[in-house]
C-alpha positions, 0 to 999 in steps of 0.5 A: 323392888322395880329395879330388882324385877328384872333379876328376880324375873331371870332367878326365877325363870332359871329356878323353875328351869332346874326344877324341870331338868331334875325331874327327868327320869333318864337319859337320852339313849345317844348321850353314850355315843356323844360321851364316846365320840367326846372322849376320842377328842379329849382322850384321843386327840382325834375326831373319830371317823370310824366305827369301832363299837359294831360287829356289822358292817359299817361305813365313814362315821359322820357325826353331826353332833362331834362337837356336843359330844366334846362339851359333854364329855368335857364337863363330865370328866371335869365336873361329874355328871351332876353338871350334865343336869347343869348344863342342860338349865343353862343351855335351855335359860339360854334359849328364854334370856334370850327371847326376852332381849328379842323381845326388848330389842322389838321395843315391847313394853313389858318383856318379861311377864313370867306367866308367857315364859312359864307356859312357853317352858311347860310347852318345851319341855316336853320334848326336852325331858332328859337331862341333856341332849345335843338339839338343844345347842340347835334351839339355843343358836336358832334363837341367837340368829334370830336375836342378830337378824332382827337386831340387823333388821332395826340398827345396820345389816353388817352385823349379819356378818357374824352369823357365817362365823358362828354357823361354823360353830354350830355346823361343828356343834350339831346338825342342826344348823341347816335350821340357821342357814335357812333362817337367814333366806327365810330373813331375806325373802321376807324382807324382799317382800317387806320392800326392804333391801336383802343385799346384805342377807343374801350375801350372809346367806351365801358365805354362811352355805359355804361355811359348812365346809369347815368341819372334819370331814370337809366337802363331802359332810355337806352332802351327808348333812344335806341327806340326814335332814331330809331322810324319813325316819319311820322307825323313830317315834320323835321323828313321827308327827305329833298328831299321829295316831300313836302321840295323839293324847301326848304333849297337850301342853304344846297342842294347848300352846299351839291352840293359844297361839293360833287363837291369839293372831287370829283375833288380832286380824279380827281386831285390826279390821282392815281389808285384805289388802291392807292387812297384807301391805301392814303386817311383817312378812318375816313374822308370818314366814317363821309362823307357816314354817315353825307350824308346819316343823311342829305338826311334821315331827315331835322333835322340832316343836321348840321351833314353833315356841320359840317362834310364839314367844317372840313373835305373839308375845306382844299380840297377847299383851294388846289383846289383854292390854284393857284388863287391869289386874292388881299391881301385887299380882307379880309378887304373888306369882314370884313367892308362889313360883320361887317357894316352890322350886326352892322347896322341890330342889330341897327335897329332891336328890341330886342324883344321876337318875337310873332307869330300869324300865328303859335301860337294862341296867342290870342285865348289862351288869349280868353280862360283864360280871359274868364275863359273857364276851362276844357278838352282842344284839340289842334294840337299836336305841340301847346300843349306846348304853351297851357300848359305853358299858360293855366295850371291848368286852362286848361288840354291838350289832347296832345302835342310835347314830343310824344314819351316821355309821350304819347302812340303809338295810341295817334298820328294817332287818332289826324290826323284821327282827323283834316283830317276827316279820317275814325275814325275821331270821336274816339277823340270826343268819347273816350277822349271827349274835352270842348274846342278845338282850331283847324286851319281853314286849316284843314277840321275839322274846317269847319265841327265843324263850321257846327254841332249842337254839337259844335259852334264856339266862337272866330274866329281869323285869323288862329285859332279859338276856339270851345266849346260846343253848350250847354256851350256856353255863351251869352258874351264872353270878346275879347282879346287885340289887344295890340302887347306890352302887348304880348310881354310882358306876352309872359312867364308868366305862372301859373305853380307853381311847387315850393315845399310847395306853 
């Protein structure tokens, strides 16, 4: 039984991750643009560097996630939509598997206590609640980098020279690579404060930074990458702080995890009963630099919360179990925990219909079908988050105002312009004057919806529960075909597209 425990631990962990992944209600809004980018590479044999989906001004397509798109489209094309859920489960499992290996590397006596992992997983899934997202690759690479950096600290610093090669791979999969290069620098600073040699850390940092040049855009891409990672995204909620007014009562499990980790470290300090000078001398400076850095990231942006959770699992796990080491729990507790979790996971998987999620409250699925079957061609305005889905389903019949590619493709003035339009703020009609659409899909909770519904120039031709389709009054037809109400049809056709990027076809 003792030899089987690691296998049971990892099996249980994967099953519970799979359950979480399958419970997601809708796909990430940007997935569709990623699939189009992947289509360009796999079917068109080139990295797409120019936008063709929009009717508004665009610049070079700086796609810092193009490699993710290739992976997503490859899985979708060869293994179907279900494989995206499996891929997410594998990536998240990889994060926790690597974390367990780091704990073992650090000499933790029992690195596979499921309860701590489960709490960490619950905290992290609050920000990973879509079947697949590109930044999962960054969180996995971040954990792998920590493993290599810790192993280099323990065995030989020459192991660090693996990292520049991994940086090249990471850089061409997701723009979060800057966190990996920054991680190397943080370890160098920490080891300097620990009075340890740092020459190999600094060389690795420089080589990794230089290796960022190896990408489809060359040196200019680095300037974009730095801009993209430092720009303010005030219009995107996942880039808001989890402690802002909007998120105040959200991400509660993460906030509980944050309080838990801070409390563990505070109690560990009290337990040592040493002077501040002795405490500073005895502490691993790398750990505390990572603590403050990841805490800052988590406080600043919802999207970056997983960095702190990964830190907490790796560096606070041992401290917690040191605090509770004198508590004697019955030996059969692990058997009970695993039995309950595995049984619950298998039951959940058995009753779950393994089909692509179709969420009519977040996606204008019937509205898009309405436009398609009625052949409403032309320029289509839709909220930026939905633009990628609309393009995926309706191009080349329709081109869009903008989508979630944001800084990758569009100019800075476009997002504020679109915001003013939806909220009927001063200058709201700039969109209609400068970039007049032929069709619009609008959410009925925005002021613009009722305003246009009562105007003479636009008419509501399809009214769904959340979204409505508007056309110009002069273009209105007498009869329209209504989309089907058959849910299975939308599930079966969710990933169908008319986009063809194959060469010579």
